[in-house]
A tleap script that builds the chain and sets N, CA, C and O, in Angstrom:
source leaprc.protein.ff14SB
mol = sequence {
  NMET PRO LYS LEU LEU ARG ARG LYS LYS MET
  PHE PHE GLY ARG ARG ARG GLY GLY ASN MET
  LEU GLU TYR ALA LEU ILE GLY SER LEU VAL
  VAL LEU ALA ILE VAL PRO ALA ALA ALA ALA
  LEU CLYS
}
set mol.1.N position { 164.330 106.735 111.743 }
set mol.1.CA position { 163.452 107.891 111.531 }
set mol.1.C position { 162.568 108.191 112.762 }
set mol.1.O position { 162.538 109.331 113.226 }
set mol.2.N position { 161.858 107.197 113.288 }
set mol.2.CA position { 161.012 107.472 114.462 }
set mol.2.C position { 161.804 108.006 115.651 }
set mol.2.O position { 161.317 108.851 116.402 }
set mol.3.N position { 163.031 107.507 115.817 }
set mol.3.CA position { 163.863 107.979 116.934 }
set mol.3.C position { 164.174 109.463 116.766 }
set mol.3.O position { 164.149 110.220 117.737 }
set mol.4.N position { 164.467 109.878 115.535 }
set mol.4.CA position { 164.768 111.287 115.272 }
set mol.4.C position { 163.551 112.150 115.583 }
set mol.4.O position { 163.682 113.231 116.157 }
set mol.5.N position { 162.363 111.669 115.201 }
set mol.5.CA position { 161.143 112.431 115.448 }
set mol.5.C position { 160.904 112.576 116.947 }
set mol.5.O position { 160.495 113.638 117.416 }
set mol.6.N position { 161.160 111.500 117.697 }
set mol.6.CA position { 160.967 111.564 119.148 }
set mol.6.C position { 161.916 112.578 119.773 }
set mol.6.O position { 161.529 113.339 120.661 }
set mol.7.N position { 163.154 112.584 119.306 }
set mol.7.CA position { 164.136 113.533 119.843 }
set mol.7.C position { 163.711 114.960 119.531 }
set mol.7.O position { 163.850 115.852 120.368 }
set mol.8.N position { 163.193 115.174 118.329 }
set mol.8.CA position { 162.743 116.520 117.951 }
set mol.8.C position { 161.598 116.964 118.851 }
set mol.8.O position { 161.564 118.112 119.296 }
set mol.9.N position { 160.661 116.059 119.119 }
set mol.9.CA position { 159.525 116.408 119.969 }
set mol.9.C position { 159.996 116.776 121.370 }
set mol.9.O position { 159.519 117.749 121.953 }
set mol.10.N position { 160.928 116.003 121.906 }
set mol.10.CA position { 161.464 116.297 123.237 }
set mol.10.C position { 162.203 117.629 123.236 }
set mol.10.O position { 162.102 118.411 124.181 }
set mol.11.N position { 162.955 117.876 122.149 }
set mol.11.CA position { 163.719 119.112 122.033 }
set mol.11.C position { 162.782 120.313 121.961 }
set mol.11.O position { 163.014 121.329 122.617 }
set mol.12.N position { 161.710 120.190 121.152 }
set mol.12.CA position { 160.756 121.295 121.020 }
set mol.12.C position { 159.968 121.481 122.315 }
set mol.12.O position { 159.621 122.606 122.673 }
set mol.13.N position { 159.687 120.387 123.015 }
set mol.13.CA position { 158.924 120.455 124.252 }
set mol.13.C position { 159.636 121.274 125.321 }
set mol.13.O position { 158.991 121.887 126.172 }
set mol.14.N position { 160.970 121.286 125.278 }
set mol.14.CA position { 161.743 122.044 126.272 }
set mol.14.C position { 161.670 123.539 125.998 }
set mol.14.O position { 161.781 124.352 126.915 }
set mol.15.N position { 161.482 123.896 124.728 }
set mol.15.CA position { 161.408 125.323 124.378 }
set mol.15.C position { 159.958 125.685 124.048 }
set mol.15.O position { 159.350 125.081 123.165 }
set mol.16.N position { 159.416 126.656 124.748 }
set mol.16.CA position { 158.017 127.045 124.529 }
set mol.16.C position { 157.806 127.578 123.113 }
set mol.16.O position { 156.809 127.263 122.463 }
set mol.17.N position { 158.751 128.384 122.645 }
set mol.17.CA position { 158.641 128.957 121.299 }
set mol.17.C position { 158.596 127.864 120.243 }
set mol.17.O position { 157.787 127.914 119.317 }
set mol.18.N position { 159.472 126.875 120.389 }
set mol.18.CA position { 159.517 125.768 119.437 }
set mol.18.C position { 158.230 124.958 119.487 }
set mol.18.O position { 157.733 124.495 118.460 }
set mol.19.N position { 157.690 124.792 120.706 }
set mol.19.CA position { 156.456 124.033 120.862 }
set mol.19.C position { 155.307 124.730 120.141 }
set mol.19.O position { 154.515 124.082 119.457 }
set mol.20.N position { 155.216 126.057 120.294 }
set mol.20.CA position { 154.173 126.830 119.622 }
set mol.20.C position { 154.312 126.699 118.117 }
set mol.20.O position { 153.320 126.538 117.406 }
set mol.21.N position { 155.550 126.769 117.632 }
set mol.21.CA position { 155.803 126.666 116.193 }
set mol.21.C position { 155.379 125.291 115.692 }
set mol.21.O position { 154.796 125.173 114.614 }
set mol.22.N position { 155.667 124.259 116.467 }
set mol.22.CA position { 155.294 122.892 116.078 }
set mol.22.C position { 153.770 122.764 115.996 }
set mol.22.O position { 153.245 122.176 115.050 }
set mol.23.N position { 153.062 123.313 116.987 }
set mol.23.CA position { 151.599 123.257 116.966 }
set mol.23.C position { 151.039 123.984 115.745 }
set mol.23.O position { 150.085 123.514 115.125 }
set mol.24.N position { 151.634 125.133 115.396 }
set mol.24.CA position { 151.177 125.902 114.233 }
set mol.24.C position { 151.365 125.093 112.950 }
set mol.24.O position { 150.485 125.070 112.090 }
set mol.25.N position { 152.516 124.430 112.827 }
set mol.25.CA position { 152.791 123.620 111.630 }
set mol.25.C position { 151.813 122.450 111.543 }
set mol.25.O position { 151.278 122.171 110.471 }
set mol.26.N position { 151.577 121.770 112.654 }
set mol.26.CA position { 150.653 120.633 112.668 }
set mol.26.C position { 149.235 121.108 112.346 }
set mol.26.O position { 148.517 120.464 111.582 }
set mol.27.N position { 148.840 122.235 112.932 }
set mol.27.CA position { 147.502 122.786 112.683 }
set mol.27.C position { 147.279 123.099 111.217 }
set mol.27.O position { 146.228 122.778 110.662 }
set mol.28.N position { 148.269 123.730 110.584 }
set mol.28.CA position { 148.142 124.087 109.166 }
set mol.28.C position { 148.059 122.825 108.312 }
set mol.28.O position { 147.296 122.774 107.348 }
set mol.29.N position { 148.849 121.801 108.667 }
set mol.29.CA position { 148.819 120.537 107.909 }
set mol.29.C position { 147.455 119.867 108.052 }
set mol.29.O position { 146.921 119.333 107.079 }
set mol.30.N position { 146.893 119.892 109.250 }
set mol.30.CA position { 145.580 119.284 109.485 }
set mol.30.C position { 144.513 120.007 108.673 }
set mol.30.O position { 143.660 119.370 108.055 }
set mol.31.N position { 144.561 121.350 108.675 }
set mol.31.CA position { 143.588 122.146 107.914 }
set mol.31.C position { 143.700 121.819 106.431 }
set mol.31.O position { 142.690 121.617 105.756 }
set mol.32.N position { 144.934 121.768 105.925 }
set mol.32.CA position { 145.154 121.466 104.502 }
set mol.32.C position { 144.640 120.071 104.159 }
set mol.32.O position { 144.198 119.836 103.034 }
set mol.33.N position { 144.692 119.151 105.108 }
set mol.33.CA position { 144.216 117.785 104.861 }
set mol.33.C position { 142.690 117.708 104.936 }
set mol.33.O position { 142.073 116.959 104.178 }
set mol.34.N position { 142.078 118.474 105.843 }
set mol.34.CA position { 140.628 118.384 106.077 }
set mol.34.C position { 139.827 119.157 105.023 }
set mol.34.O position { 138.789 118.676 104.569 }
set mol.35.N position { 140.292 120.342 104.629 }
set mol.35.CA position { 139.530 121.192 103.699 }
set mol.35.C position { 139.196 120.466 102.396 }
set mol.35.O position { 138.029 120.467 102.005 }
set mol.36.N position { 140.160 119.844 101.697 }
set mol.36.CA position { 139.815 119.131 100.450 }
set mol.36.C position { 138.855 117.964 100.694 }
set mol.36.O position { 138.003 117.678 99.852 }
set mol.37.N position { 138.988 117.289 101.838 }
set mol.37.CA position { 138.100 116.168 102.162 }
set mol.37.C position { 136.671 116.675 102.376 }
set mol.37.O position { 135.717 116.057 101.905 }
set mol.38.N position { 136.525 117.793 103.080 }
set mol.38.CA position { 135.201 118.381 103.317 }
set mol.38.C position { 134.586 118.837 101.993 }
set mol.38.O position { 133.389 118.656 101.769 }
set mol.39.N position { 135.395 119.424 101.123 }
set mol.39.CA position { 134.910 119.882 99.816 }
set mol.39.C position { 134.452 118.688 98.981 }
set mol.39.O position { 133.460 118.780 98.260 }
set mol.40.N position { 135.167 117.573 99.076 }
set mol.40.CA position { 134.817 116.375 98.307 }
set mol.40.C position { 133.500 115.780 98.826 }
set mol.40.O position { 132.689 115.285 98.044 }
set mol.41.N position { 133.292 115.832 100.155 }
set mol.41.CA position { 132.064 115.291 100.740 }
set mol.41.C position { 130.856 116.143 100.353 }
set mol.41.O position { 129.761 115.619 100.150 }
set mol.42.N position { 131.060 117.457 100.252 }
set mol.42.CA position { 129.965 118.351 99.862 }
set mol.42.C position { 129.619 118.111 98.398 }
set mol.42.O position { 128.720 118.760 97.862 }
savepdb mol mol.pdb
quit
């Protein structure tokens, strides 16, 4: 599994469009993870 993820990262890194898409997906996942935690702390 980790090897596949590394290959995907290298593959996306070569394509700017893919890299942007990857950042957008990671950003949305981070937001979804942080928002409920912030709401729970409040």
